[in-house]
All heavy atoms as a GROMACS GRO file, in nm:
protein
  590
    1MET      N    1  -7.789  -1.151  11.122
    1MET     CA    2  -7.670  -1.164  11.042
    1MET      C    3  -7.679  -1.287  10.954
    1MET      O    4  -7.611  -1.292  10.854
    1MET     CB    5  -7.547  -1.176  11.132
    1MET     CG    6  -7.511  -1.052  11.206
    1MET     SD    7  -7.362  -0.981  11.147
    1MET     CE    8  -7.243  -1.021  11.265
    2GLY      N    9  -7.760  -1.382  10.990
    2GLY     CA   10  -7.766  -1.508  10.919
    2GLY      C   11  -7.799  -1.497  10.772
    2GLY      O   12  -7.752  -1.575  10.692
    3ARG      N   13  -7.877  -1.399  10.733
    3ARG     CA   14  -7.912  -1.386  10.592
    3ARG      C   15  -7.825  -1.284  10.520
    3ARG      O   16  -7.843  -1.259  10.402
    3ARG     CB   17  -8.060  -1.354  10.574
    3ARG     CG   18  -8.104  -1.220  10.626
    3ARG     CD   19  -8.255  -1.202  10.609
    3ARG     NE   20  -8.291  -1.063  10.622
    3ARG     CZ   21  -8.303  -0.978  10.520
    3ARG    NH1   22  -8.283  -1.018  10.398
    3ARG    NH2   23  -8.335  -0.852  10.542
    4SER      N   24  -7.727  -1.226  10.588
    4SER     CA   25  -7.643  -1.122  10.532
    4SER      C   26  -7.521  -1.177  10.460
    4SER      O   27  -7.474  -1.286  10.490
    4SER     CB   28  -7.593  -1.028  10.644
    4SER     OG   29  -7.701  -0.969  10.711
    5LEU      N   30  -7.470  -1.097  10.367
    5LEU     CA   31  -7.336  -1.121  10.312
    5LEU      C   32  -7.241  -1.057  10.411
    5LEU      O   33  -7.248  -0.936  10.435
    5LEU     CB   34  -7.321  -1.056  10.174
    5LEU     CG   35  -7.179  -1.060  10.119
    5LEU    CD1   36  -7.150  -1.198  10.063
    5LEU    CD2   37  -7.158  -0.955  10.014
    6ILE      N   38  -7.156  -1.136  10.472
    6ILE     CA   39  -7.066  -1.085  10.576
    6ILE      C   40  -6.924  -1.080  10.521
    6ILE      O   41  -6.870  -1.180  10.475
    6ILE     CB   42  -7.071  -1.172  10.703
    6ILE    CG1   43  -7.214  -1.180  10.754
    6ILE    CG2   44  -6.977  -1.117  10.809
    6ILE    CD1   45  -7.234  -1.280  10.867
    7VAL      N   46  -6.865  -0.960  10.528
    7VAL     CA   47  -6.728  -0.938  10.483
    7VAL      C   48  -6.645  -0.897  10.604
    7VAL      O   49  -6.686  -0.811  10.682
    7VAL     CB   50  -6.723  -0.829  10.374
    7VAL    CG1   51  -6.580  -0.799  10.333
    7VAL    CG2   52  -6.806  -0.870  10.253
    8VAL      N   53  -6.530  -0.961  10.619
    8VAL     CA   54  -6.439  -0.931  10.730
    8VAL      C   55  -6.301  -0.899  10.673
    8VAL      O   56  -6.270  -0.934  10.559
    8VAL     CB   57  -6.430  -1.050  10.828
    8VAL    CG1   58  -6.564  -1.078  10.894
    8VAL    CG2   59  -6.378  -1.176  10.761
    9GLU      N   60  -6.221  -0.835  10.753
    9GLU     CA   61  -6.084  -0.805  10.708
    9GLU      C   62  -6.005  -0.935  10.690
    9GLU      O   63  -5.939  -0.954  10.589
    9GLU     CB   64  -6.013  -0.714  10.808
    9GLU     CG   65  -6.073  -0.575  10.810
    9GLU     CD   66  -6.024  -0.491  10.923
    9GLU    OE1   67  -6.028  -0.537  11.039
    9GLU    OE2   68  -5.981  -0.378  10.895
   10GLU      N   69  -6.013  -1.022  10.787
   10GLU     CA   70  -5.941  -1.149  10.784
   10GLU      C   71  -6.019  -1.247  10.869
   10GLU      O   72  -6.055  -1.217  10.982
   10GLU     CB   73  -5.800  -1.126  10.840
   10GLU     CG   74  -5.696  -1.223  10.792
   10GLU     CD   75  -5.690  -1.349  10.878
   10GLU    OE1   76  -5.710  -1.339  11.000
   10GLU    OE2   77  -5.668  -1.457  10.823
   11VAL      N   78  -6.050  -1.363  10.816
   11VAL     CA   79  -6.139  -1.459  10.881
   11VAL      C   80  -6.086  -1.502  11.018
   11VAL      O   81  -6.160  -1.498  11.117
   11VAL     CB   82  -6.165  -1.582  10.790
   11VAL    CG1   83  -6.243  -1.688  10.865
   11VAL    CG2   84  -6.239  -1.540  10.663
   12ASP      N   85  -5.961  -1.544  11.027
   12ASP     CA   86  -5.908  -1.592  11.156
   12ASP      C   87  -5.915  -1.485  11.263
   12ASP      O   88  -5.950  -1.514  11.378
   12ASP     CB   89  -5.765  -1.642  11.140
   12ASP     CG   90  -5.756  -1.772  11.061
   12ASP    OD1   91  -5.858  -1.843  11.052
   12ASP    OD2   92  -5.648  -1.801  11.008
   13THR      N   93  -5.884  -1.362  11.227
   13THR     CA   94  -5.890  -1.253  11.324
   13THR      C   95  -6.033  -1.227  11.367
   13THR      O   96  -6.060  -1.207  11.486
   13THR     CB   97  -5.828  -1.124  11.264
   13THR    OG1   98  -5.694  -1.153  11.223
   13THR    CG2   99  -5.827  -1.011  11.365
   14ALA      N  100  -6.125  -1.228  11.273
   14ALA     CA  101  -6.267  -1.206  11.306
   14ALA      C  102  -6.317  -1.315  11.401
   14ALA      O  103  -6.391  -1.287  11.496
   14ALA     CB  104  -6.350  -1.202  11.180
   15LEU      N  105  -6.275  -1.437  11.378
   15LEU     CA  106  -6.319  -1.547  11.464
   15LEU      C  107  -6.260  -1.540  11.604
   15LEU      O  108  -6.312  -1.600  11.697
   15LEU     CB  109  -6.284  -1.682  11.399
   15LEU     CG  110  -6.358  -1.714  11.269
   15LEU    CD1  111  -6.306  -1.844  11.209
   15LEU    CD2  112  -6.508  -1.718  11.289
   16ARG      N  113  -6.152  -1.464  11.619
   16ARG     CA  114  -6.088  -1.445  11.749
   16ARG      C  115  -6.137  -1.319  11.820
   16ARG      O  116  -6.150  -1.318  11.942
   16ARG     CB  117  -5.936  -1.432  11.730
   16ARG     CG  118  -5.854  -1.544  11.776
   16ARG     CD  119  -5.704  -1.518  11.776
   16ARG     NE  120  -5.654  -1.403  11.704
   16ARG     CZ  121  -5.608  -1.405  11.577
   16ARG    NH1  122  -5.608  -1.518  11.509
   16ARG    NH2  123  -5.562  -1.296  11.520
   17GLU      N  124  -6.163  -1.212  11.744
   17GLU     CA  125  -6.182  -1.081  11.806
   17GLU      C  126  -6.318  -1.016  11.787
   17GLU      O  127  -6.349  -0.921  11.858
   17GLU     CB  128  -6.074  -0.985  11.753
   17GLU     CG  129  -5.934  -1.030  11.787
   17GLU     CD  130  -5.828  -0.937  11.734
   17GLU    OE1  131  -5.860  -0.824  11.693
   17GLU    OE2  132  -5.711  -0.978  11.731
   18ALA      N  133  -6.398  -1.062  11.693
   18ALA     CA  134  -6.527  -0.998  11.665
   18ALA      C  135  -6.637  -1.064  11.748
   18ALA      O  136  -6.707  -1.154  11.702
   18ALA     CB  137  -6.558  -1.006  11.517
   19GLY      N  138  -6.651  -1.018  11.871
   19GLY     CA  139  -6.744  -1.081  11.965
   19GLY      C  140  -6.887  -1.089  11.915
   19GLY      O  141  -6.954  -1.191  11.933
   20ASP      N  142  -6.934  -0.983  11.850
   20ASP     CA  143  -7.073  -0.986  11.802
   20ASP      C  144  -7.089  -1.089  11.691
   20ASP      O  145  -7.191  -1.157  11.681
   20ASP     CB  146  -7.120  -0.849  11.757
   20ASP     CG  147  -7.022  -0.777  11.666
   20ASP    OD1  148  -6.909  -0.825  11.646
   20ASP    OD2  149  -7.059  -0.670  11.614
   21LEU      N  150  -6.989  -1.106  11.609
   21LEU     CA  151  -6.994  -1.207  11.503
   21LEU      C  152  -6.982  -1.348  11.562
   21LEU      O  153  -7.056  -1.439  11.524
   21LEU     CB  154  -6.881  -1.183  11.402
   21LEU     CG  155  -6.872  -1.280  11.286
   21LEU    CD1  156  -7.000  -1.282  11.205
   21LEU    CD2  157  -6.754  -1.243  11.197
   22ILE      N  158  -6.894  -1.364  11.659
   22ILE     CA  159  -6.878  -1.493  11.726
   22ILE      C  160  -7.010  -1.535  11.793
   22ILE      O  161  -7.053  -1.650  11.782
   22ILE     CB  162  -6.763  -1.488  11.829
   22ILE    CG1  163  -6.630  -1.466  11.757
   22ILE    CG2  164  -6.760  -1.613  11.915
   22ILE    CD1  165  -6.516  -1.426  11.849
   23GLN      N  166  -7.075  -1.441  11.858
   23GLN     CA  167  -7.203  -1.470  11.923
   23GLN      C  168  -7.310  -1.507  11.820
   23GLN      O  169  -7.385  -1.603  11.840
   23GLN     CB  170  -7.250  -1.351  12.005
   23GLN     CG  171  -7.380  -1.378  12.079
   23GLN     CD  172  -7.422  -1.261  12.166
   23GLN    OE1  173  -7.351  -1.162  12.178
   23GLN    NE2  174  -7.538  -1.273  12.227
   24ALA      N  175  -7.316  -1.433  11.711
   24ALA     CA  176  -7.414  -1.464  11.606
   24ALA      C  177  -7.390  -1.603  11.550
   24ALA      O  178  -7.485  -1.678  11.523
   24ALA     CB  179  -7.406  -1.359  11.495
   25MET      N  180  -7.264  -1.641  11.532
   25MET     CA  181  -7.232  -1.774  11.480
   25MET      C  182  -7.270  -1.884  11.579
   25MET      O  183  -7.312  -1.992  11.540
   25MET     CB  184  -7.084  -1.782  11.443
   25MET     CG  185  -7.048  -1.696  11.322
   25MET     SD  186  -6.873  -1.690  11.288
   25MET     CE  187  -6.848  -1.855  11.222
   26ALA      N  188  -7.256  -1.855  11.707
   26ALA     CA  189  -7.293  -1.953  11.810
   26ALA      C  190  -7.444  -1.975  11.814
   26ALA      O  191  -7.491  -2.085  11.844
   26ALA     CB  192  -7.243  -1.907  11.946
   27GLU      N  193  -7.521  -1.870  11.780
   27GLU     CA  194  -7.666  -1.879  11.786
   27GLU      C  195  -7.730  -1.924  11.656
   27GLU      O  196  -7.846  -1.963  11.655
   27GLU     CB  197  -7.722  -1.743  11.827
   27GLU     CG  198  -7.683  -1.701  11.966
   27GLU     CD  199  -7.725  -1.559  12.001
   27GLU    OE1  200  -7.789  -1.492  11.917
   27GLU    OE2  201  -7.694  -1.516  12.113
   28ASP      N  202  -7.658  -1.917  11.546
   28ASP     CA  203  -7.715  -1.950  11.414
   28ASP      C  204  -7.632  -2.060  11.348
   28ASP      O  205  -7.520  -2.036  11.304
   28ASP     CB  206  -7.717  -1.826  11.325
   28ASP     CG  207  -7.787  -1.848  11.194
   28ASP    OD1  208  -7.808  -1.964  11.152
   28ASP    OD2  209  -7.822  -1.748  11.129
   29PRO      N  210  -7.686  -2.181  11.339
   29PRO     CA  211  -7.609  -2.292  11.282
   29PRO      C  212  -7.575  -2.273  11.134
   29PRO      O  213  -7.487  -2.340  11.082
   29PRO     CB  214  -7.700  -2.414  11.303
   29PRO     CG  215  -7.836  -2.358  11.325
   29PRO     CD  216  -7.818  -2.221  11.383
   30ASP      N  217  -7.646  -2.182  11.066
   30ASP     CA  218  -7.616  -2.158  10.924
   30ASP      C  219  -7.494  -2.068  10.904
   30ASP      O  220  -7.441  -2.060  10.794
   30ASP     CB  221  -7.736  -2.096  10.854
   30ASP     CG  222  -7.853  -2.192  10.844
   30ASP    OD1  223  -7.827  -2.315  10.839
   30ASP    OD2  224  -7.969  -2.146  10.843
   31LEU      N  225  -7.453  -1.999  11.009
   31LEU     CA  226  -7.334  -1.912  11.001
   31LEU      C  227  -7.211  -1.993  11.037
   31LEU      O  228  -7.208  -2.061  11.140
   31LEU     CB  229  -7.346  -1.795  11.098
   31LEU     CG  230  -7.422  -1.673  11.051
   31LEU    CD1  231  -7.428  -1.570  11.163
   31LEU    CD2  232  -7.363  -1.613  10.927
   32SER      N  233  -7.109  -1.985  10.954
   32SER     CA  234  -6.984  -2.056  10.982
   32SER      C  235  -6.869  -1.976  10.922
   32SER      O  236  -6.891  -1.879  10.849
   32SER     CB  237  -6.987  -2.195  10.920
   32SER     OG  238  -6.990  -2.185  10.779
   33ALA      N  239  -6.749  -2.018  10.950
   33ALA     CA  240  -6.632  -1.951  10.893
   33ALA      C  241  -6.636  -1.953  10.741
   33ALA      O  242  -6.592  -1.859  10.675
   33ALA     CB  243  -6.504  -2.018  10.944
   34GLU      N  244  -6.693  -2.059  10.686
   34GLU     CA  245  -6.702  -2.071  10.540
   34GLU      C  246  -6.798  -1.970  10.479
   34GLU      O  247  -6.792  -1.942  10.360
   34GLU     CB  248  -6.742  -2.213  10.500
   34GLU     CG  249  -6.637  -2.318  10.528
   34GLU     CD  250  -6.630  -2.357  10.676
   34GLU    OE1  251  -6.733  -2.353  10.747
   34GLU    OE2  252  -6.519  -2.389  10.722
   35SER      N  253  -6.890  -1.916  10.559
   35SER     CA  254  -6.985  -1.819  10.506
   35SER      C  255  -6.931  -1.677  10.511
   35SER      O  256  -6.997  -1.584  10.464
   35SER     CB  257  -7.118  -1.829  10.582
   35SER     OG  258  -7.101  -1.797  10.718
   36LEU      N  259  -6.811  -1.659  10.566
   36LEU     CA  260  -6.750  -1.526  10.572
   36LEU      C  261  -6.667  -1.501  10.448
   36LEU      O  262  -6.605  -1.592  10.394
   36LEU     CB  263  -6.661  -1.515  10.696
   36LEU     CG  264  -6.726  -1.544  10.831
   36LEU    CD1  265  -6.623  -1.533  10.942
   36LEU    CD2  266  -6.843  -1.451  10.856
   37HIS      N  267  -6.665  -1.377  10.404
   37HIS     CA  268  -6.586  -1.337  10.289
   37HIS      C  269  -6.487  -1.230  10.334
   37HIS      O  270  -6.514  -1.154  10.426
   37HIS     CB  271  -6.676  -1.281  10.179
   37HIS     CG  272  -6.782  -1.376  10.137
   37HIS    ND1  273  -6.758  -1.481  10.052
   37HIS    CD2  274  -6.913  -1.386  10.172
   37HIS    CE1  275  -6.869  -1.548  10.033
   37HIS    NE2  276  -6.965  -1.493  10.106
   38THR      N  277  -6.374  -1.224  10.266
   38THR     CA  278  -6.273  -1.125  10.306
   38THR      C  279  -6.285  -0.998  10.223
   38THR      O  280  -6.333  -1.000  10.109
   38THR     CB  281  -6.131  -1.180  10.291
   38THR    OG1  282  -6.106  -1.206  10.154
   38THR    CG2  283  -6.111  -1.306  10.374
   39LEU      N  284  -6.241  -0.890  10.283
   39LEU     CA  285  -6.238  -0.762  10.214
   39LEU      C  286  -6.151  -0.771  10.089
   39LEU      O  287  -6.183  -0.714   9.986
   39LEU     CB  288  -6.186  -0.653  10.310
   39LEU     CG  289  -6.188  -0.510  10.262
   39LEU    CD1  290  -6.327  -0.467  10.220
   39LEU    CD2  291  -6.134  -0.418  10.369
   40ARG      N  292  -6.046  -0.848  10.097
   40ARG     CA  293  -5.957  -0.868   9.983
   40ARG      C  294  -6.033  -0.927   9.864
   40ARG      O  295  -6.020  -0.882   9.751
   40ARG     CB  296  -5.843  -0.960  10.024
   40ARG     CG  297  -5.755  -1.003   9.911
   40ARG     CD  298  -5.656  -1.107   9.958
   40ARG     NE  299  -5.526  -1.072   9.908
   40ARG     CZ  300  -5.415  -1.129   9.941
   40ARG    NH1  301  -5.416  -1.225  10.031
   40ARG    NH2  302  -5.301  -1.092   9.888
   41ASP      N  303  -6.115  -1.029   9.891
   41ASP     CA  304  -6.193  -1.090   9.783
   41ASP      C  305  -6.296  -0.994   9.726
   41ASP      O  306  -6.321  -0.993   9.606
   41ASP     CB  307  -6.262  -1.217   9.833
   41ASP     CG  308  -6.164  -1.329   9.864
   41ASP    OD1  309  -6.050  -1.325   9.812
   41ASP    OD2  310  -6.201  -1.420   9.940
   42LEU      N  311  -6.354  -0.911   9.811
   42LEU     CA  312  -6.450  -0.811   9.764
   42LEU      C  313  -6.383  -0.710   9.674
   42LEU      O  314  -6.432  -0.680   9.564
   42LEU     CB  315  -6.516  -0.741   9.884
   42LEU     CG  316  -6.623  -0.639   9.850
   42LEU    CD1  317  -6.745  -0.706   9.788
   42LEU    CD2  318  -6.663  -0.563   9.976
   43VAL      N  319  -6.268  -0.659   9.716
   43VAL     CA  320  -6.194  -0.559   9.636
   43VAL      C  321  -6.148  -0.618   9.504
   43VAL      O  322  -6.150  -0.551   9.401
   43VAL     CB  323  -6.075  -0.503   9.718
   43VAL    CG1  324  -5.984  -0.419   9.631
   43VAL    CG2  325  -6.126  -0.423   9.837
   44ARG      N  326  -6.108  -0.743   9.504
   44ARG     CA  327  -6.061  -0.809   9.381
   44ARG      C  328  -6.174  -0.855   9.289
   44ARG      O  329  -6.150  -0.907   9.182
   44ARG     CB  330  -5.974  -0.930   9.417
   44ARG     CG  331  -5.841  -0.891   9.475
   44ARG     CD  332  -5.760  -1.013   9.503
   44ARG     NE  333  -5.624  -0.977   9.538
   44ARG     CZ  334  -5.529  -1.064   9.564
   44ARG    NH1  335  -5.555  -1.194   9.557
   44ARG    NH2  336  -5.409  -1.024   9.595
   45GLY      N  337  -6.297  -0.838   9.332
   45GLY     CA  338  -6.410  -0.878   9.251
   45GLY      C  339  -6.444  -1.025   9.259
   45GLY      O  340  -6.527  -1.074   9.181
   46GLN      N  341  -6.384  -1.097   9.351
   46GLN     CA  342  -6.411  -1.240   9.366
   46GLN      C  343  -6.540  -1.264   9.444
   46GLN      O  344  -6.594  -1.374   9.443
   46GLN     CB  345  -6.293  -1.309   9.434
   46GLN     CG  346  -6.167  -1.301   9.350
   46GLN     CD  347  -6.043  -1.344   9.425
   46GLN    OE1  348  -6.035  -1.331   9.546
   46GLN    NE2  349  -5.944  -1.392   9.353
   47VAL      N  350  -6.589  -1.160   9.510
   47VAL     CA  351  -6.717  -1.161   9.580
   47VAL      C  352  -6.790  -1.034   9.540
   47VAL      O  353  -6.730  -0.927   9.535
   47VAL     CB  354  -6.696  -1.162   9.734
   47VAL    CG1  355  -6.828  -1.148   9.807
   47VAL    CG2  356  -6.625  -1.286   9.779
   48GLN      N  357  -6.917  -1.047   9.509
   48GLN     CA  358  -6.998  -0.932   9.470
   48GLN      C  359  -7.089  -0.893   9.586
   48GLN      O  360  -7.137  -0.979   9.660
   48GLN     CB  361  -7.085  -0.967   9.349
   48GLN     CG  362  -7.004  -1.008   9.227
   48GLN     CD  363  -6.916  -0.897   9.176
   48GLN    OE1  364  -6.958  -0.782   9.166
   48GLN    NE2  365  -6.792  -0.930   9.144
   49ARG      N  366  -7.112  -0.762   9.599
   49ARG     CA  367  -7.207  -0.716   9.700
   49ARG      C  368  -7.343  -0.777   9.671
   49ARG      O  369  -7.383  -0.792   9.557
   49ARG     CB  370  -7.221  -0.563   9.694
   49ARG     CG  371  -7.104  -0.490   9.757
   49ARG     CD  372  -7.132  -0.342   9.768
   49ARG     NE  373  -7.238  -0.320   9.867
   49ARG     CZ  374  -7.344  -0.242   9.845
   49ARG    NH1  375  -7.361  -0.179   9.732
   49ARG    NH2  376  -7.435  -0.227   9.939
   50ALA      N  377  -7.414  -0.811   9.775
   50ALA     CA  378  -7.548  -0.865   9.760
   50ALA      C  379  -7.645  -0.751   9.735
   50ALA      O  380  -7.632  -0.644   9.794
   50ALA     CB  381  -7.589  -0.942   9.886
   51THR      N  382  -7.740  -0.773   9.648
   51THR     CA  383  -7.843  -0.672   9.622
   51THR      C  384  -7.978  -0.715   9.678
   51THR      O  385  -8.070  -0.636   9.683
   51THR     CB  386  -7.857  -0.646   9.471
   51THR    OG1  387  -7.890  -0.768   9.405
   51THR    CG2  388  -7.729  -0.589   9.414
   52ASP      N  389  -7.986  -0.840   9.722
   52ASP     CA  390  -8.112  -0.894   9.770
   52ASP      C  391  -8.116  -0.918   9.921
   52ASP      O  392  -8.212  -0.971   9.974
   52ASP     CB  393  -8.142  -1.026   9.699
   52ASP     CG  394  -8.033  -1.130   9.723
   52ASP    OD1  395  -7.919  -1.092   9.758
   52ASP    OD2  396  -8.062  -1.250   9.705
   53ARG      N  397  -8.010  -0.878   9.989
   53ARG     CA  398  -8.002  -0.899  10.133
   53ARG      C  399  -7.903  -0.800  10.191
   53ARG      O  400  -7.829  -0.734  10.118
   53ARG     CB  401  -7.961  -1.043  10.163
   53ARG     CG  402  -7.829  -1.082  10.100
   53ARG     CD  403  -7.809  -1.232  10.104
   53ARG     NE  404  -7.690  -1.268  10.029
   53ARG     CZ  405  -7.595  -1.347  10.076
   53ARG    NH1  406  -7.602  -1.397  10.196
   53ARG    NH2  407  -7.491  -1.377  10.001
   54PRO      N  408  -7.898  -0.788  10.323
   54PRO     CA  409  -7.804  -0.693  10.385
   54PRO      C  410  -7.658  -0.731  10.358
   54PRO      O  411  -7.625  -0.849  10.342
   54PRO     CB  412  -7.834  -0.705  10.534
   54PRO     CG  413  -7.971  -0.763  10.543
   54PRO     CD  414  -7.985  -0.851  10.422
   55ASN      N  415  -7.574  -0.630  10.352
   55ASN     CA  416  -7.430  -0.647  10.343
   55ASN      C  417  -7.371  -0.597  10.474
   55ASN      O  418  -7.402  -0.485  10.516
   55ASN     CB  419  -7.373  -0.563  10.228
   55ASN     CG  420  -7.416  -0.615  10.094
   55ASN    OD1  421  -7.349  -0.695  10.033
   55ASN    ND2  422  -7.531  -0.568  10.046
   56VAL      N  423  -7.290  -0.679  10.538
   56VAL     CA  424  -7.231  -0.642  10.667
   56VAL      C  425  -7.080  -0.648  10.653
   56VAL      O  426  -7.024  -0.749  10.608
   56VAL     CB  427  -7.277  -0.739  10.779
   56VAL    CG1  428  -7.206  -0.708  10.909
   56VAL    CG2  429  -7.427  -0.733  10.796
   57PHE      N  430  -7.013  -0.538  10.694
   57PHE     CA  431  -6.868  -0.539  10.704
   57PHE      C  432  -6.832  -0.534  10.851
   57PHE      O  433  -6.877  -0.446  10.924
   57PHE     CB  434  -6.804  -0.420  10.632
   57PHE     CG  435  -6.656  -0.409  10.660
   57PHE    CD1  436  -6.568  -0.501  10.606
   57PHE    CD2  437  -6.608  -0.310  10.742
   57PHE    CE1  438  -6.432  -0.494  10.635
   57PHE    CE2  439  -6.472  -0.302  10.771
   57PHE     CZ  440  -6.385  -0.393  10.716
   58LYS      N  441  -6.752  -0.630  10.895
   58LYS     CA  442  -6.709  -0.633  11.034
   58LYS      C  443  -6.559  -0.615  11.038
   58LYS      O  444  -6.483  -0.704  11.001
   58LYS     CB  445  -6.750  -0.766  11.100
   58LYS     CG  446  -6.708  -0.777  11.245
   58LYS     CD  447  -6.766  -0.664  11.326
   58LYS     CE  448  -6.713  -0.666  11.469
   58LYS     NZ  449  -6.750  -0.548  11.541
   59GLY      N  450  -6.515  -0.497  11.076
   59GLY     CA  451  -6.373  -0.468  11.089
   59GLY      C  452  -6.325  -0.497  11.230
   59GLY      O  453  -6.398  -0.478  11.326
   60THR      N  454  -6.203  -0.543  11.242
   60THR     CA  455  -6.147  -0.571  11.374
   60THR      C  456  -6.018  -0.496  11.398
   60THR      O  457  -5.960  -0.504  11.505
   60THR     CB  458  -6.121  -0.723  11.391
   60THR    OG1  459  -6.043  -0.768  11.281
   60THR    CG2  460  -6.250  -0.800  11.399
   61GLY      N  461  -5.972  -0.423  11.298
   61GLY     CA  462  -5.848  -0.348  11.313
   61GLY      C  463  -5.871  -0.215  11.384
   61GLY      O  464  -5.982  -0.184  11.427
   62MET      N  465  -5.765  -0.140  11.394
   62MET     CA  466  -5.773  -0.008  11.456
   62MET      C  467  -5.789   0.098  11.347
   62MET      O  468  -5.735   0.083  11.237
   62MET     CB  469  -5.647   0.019  11.537
   62MET     CG  470  -5.630  -0.076  11.652
   62MET     SD  471  -5.483  -0.032  11.744
   62MET     CE  472  -5.482  -0.158  11.865
   63SER      N  473  -5.862   0.203  11.378
   63SER     CA  474  -5.893   0.305  11.277
   63SER      C  475  -5.767   0.370  11.221
   63SER      O  476  -5.763   0.408  11.104
   63SER     CB  477  -5.987   0.410  11.335
   63SER     OG  478  -5.928   0.471  11.448
   64TRP      N  479  -5.660   0.381  11.299
   64TRP     CA  480  -5.538   0.443  11.247
   64TRP      C  481  -5.477   0.357  11.137
   64TRP      O  482  -5.413   0.408  11.046
   64TRP     CB  483  -5.437   0.470  11.359
   64TRP     CG  484  -5.379   0.347  11.422
   64TRP    CD1  485  -5.424   0.284  11.533
   64TRP    CD2  486  -5.266   0.271  11.376
   64TRP    NE1  487  -5.346   0.173  11.559
   64TRP    CE2  488  -5.248   0.163  11.465
   64TRP    CE3  489  -5.178   0.284  11.269
   64TRP    CZ2  490  -5.147   0.069  11.450
   64TRP    CZ3  491  -5.077   0.190  11.255
   64TRP    CH2  492  -5.062   0.084  11.343
   65GLN      N  493  -5.498   0.226  11.144
   65GLN     CA  494  -5.448   0.139  11.038
   65GLN      C  495  -5.521   0.166  10.907
   65GLN      O  496  -5.460   0.172  10.800
   65GLN     CB  497  -5.465  -0.008  11.077
   65GLN     CG  498  -5.381  -0.050  11.195
   65GLN     CD  499  -5.418  -0.187  11.248
   65GLN    OE1  500  -5.536  -0.223  11.254
   65GLN    NE2  501  -5.317  -0.265  11.286
   66ASP      N  502  -5.653   0.183  10.915
   66ASP     CA  503  -5.732   0.215  10.797
   66ASP      C  504  -5.688   0.348  10.736
   66ASP      O  505  -5.676   0.362  10.615
   66ASP     CB  506  -5.881   0.220  10.831
   66ASP     CG  507  -5.934   0.088  10.884
   66ASP    OD1  508  -5.876  -0.016  10.849
   66ASP    OD2  509  -6.034   0.090  10.956
   67LEU      N  510  -5.662   0.446  10.821
   67LEU     CA  511  -5.618   0.577  10.774
   67LEU      C  512  -5.482   0.567  10.706
   67LEU      O  513  -5.460   0.627  10.600
   67LEU     CB  514  -5.612   0.676  10.892
   67LEU     CG  515  -5.568   0.817  10.857
   67LEU    CD1  516  -5.660   0.879  10.754
   67LEU    CD2  517  -5.563   0.903  10.983
   68ALA      N  518  -5.390   0.491  10.762
   68ALA     CA  519  -5.258   0.475  10.701
   68ALA      C  520  -5.269   0.411  10.564
   68ALA      O  521  -5.202   0.454  10.468
   68ALA     CB  522  -5.169   0.389  10.791
   69ILE      N  523  -5.354   0.313  10.547
   69ILE     CA  524  -5.374   0.250  10.416
   69ILE      C  525  -5.435   0.349  10.318
   69ILE      O  526  -5.393   0.359  10.202
   69ILE     CB  527  -5.463   0.124  10.429
   69ILE    CG1  528  -5.392   0.018  10.513
   69ILE    CG2  529  -5.502   0.071  10.293
   69ILE    CD1  530  -5.264  -0.034  10.454
   70ALA      N  531  -5.536   0.423  10.363
   70ALA     CA  532  -5.600   0.521  10.275
   70ALA      C  533  -5.501   0.626  10.227
   70ALA      O  534  -5.500   0.664  10.109
   70ALA     CB  535  -5.718   0.587  10.348
   71VAL      N  536  -5.415   0.674  10.315
   71VAL     CA  537  -5.315   0.773  10.276
   71VAL      C  538  -5.218   0.711  10.174
   71VAL      O  539  -5.185   0.773  10.073
   71VAL     CB  540  -5.237   0.824  10.401
   71VAL    CG1  541  -5.114   0.904  10.362
   71VAL    CG2  542  -5.329   0.909  10.487
   72GLY      N  543  -5.175   0.589  10.199
   72GLY     CA  544  -5.085   0.522  10.106
   72GLY      C  545  -5.146   0.504   9.968
   72GLY      O  546  -5.082   0.527   9.866
   73VAL      N  547  -5.272   0.465   9.963
   73VAL     CA  548  -5.340   0.448   9.834
   73VAL      C  549  -5.353   0.582   9.765
   73VAL      O  550  -5.327   0.594   9.645
   73VAL     CB  551  -5.479   0.382   9.855
   73VAL    CG1  552  -5.562   0.390   9.729
   73VAL    CG2  553  -5.462   0.239   9.901
   74HIS      N  554  -5.390   0.684   9.840
   74HIS     CA  555  -5.409   0.817   9.781
   74HIS      C  556  -5.277   0.871   9.724
   74HIS      O  557  -5.274   0.929   9.617
   74HIS     CB  558  -5.466   0.914   9.885
   74HIS     CG  559  -5.482   1.052   9.834
   74HIS    ND1  560  -5.580   1.086   9.744
   74HIS    CD2  561  -5.413   1.165   9.859
   74HIS    CE1  562  -5.570   1.213   9.715
   74HIS    NE2  563  -5.470   1.264   9.786
   75GLU      N  564  -5.169   0.851   9.795
   75GLU     CA  565  -5.039   0.903   9.752
   75GLU      C  566  -4.983   0.831   9.630
   75GLU      O  567  -4.901   0.886   9.558
   75GLU     CB  568  -4.939   0.898   9.868
   75GLU     CG  569  -4.970   0.999   9.977
   75GLU     CD  570  -4.877   0.991  10.094
   75GLU    OE1  571  -4.796   0.893  10.104
   75GLU    OE2  572  -4.882   1.081  10.179
   76THR      N  573  -5.025   0.708   9.605
   76THR     CA  574  -4.974   0.634   9.489
   76THR      C  575  -5.054   0.662   9.362
   76THR      O  576  -5.017   0.617   9.256
   76THR     CB  577  -4.976   0.482   9.514
   76THR    OG1  578  -5.110   0.439   9.540
   76THR    CG2  579  -4.885   0.446   9.630
   77ARG      N  580  -5.160   0.737   9.372
   77ARG     CA  581  -5.243   0.768   9.254
   77ARG      C  582  -5.196   0.892   9.186
   77ARG      O  583  -5.149   0.983   9.217
   77ARG     CB  584  -5.390   0.783   9.293
   77ARG     CG  585  -5.444   0.649   9.331
   77ARG     CD  586  -5.589   0.657   9.358
   77ARG     NE  587  -5.637   0.520   9.365
   77ARG     CZ  588  -5.757   0.484   9.335
   77ARG    NH1  589  -5.844   0.571   9.295
   77ARG    NH2  590  -5.793   0.360   9.344
   0.00000   0.00000   0.00000
């Protein structure tokens, strides 16, 4: 994960609930909260997908929440 662009839904939640990310950060001194990007920033274009390294999205929410958002977006179009 250390060389990846890591995108999370929300940094504080990921640091509390994403065990695999927490473990990776404990093992890699180059990984920190500052190296995480939010999905919001990605969608707004404030962060660009990496083309030279892996892109990792770590979600911590429940799938029904994602579905509810998708339905809401679809219905407003």
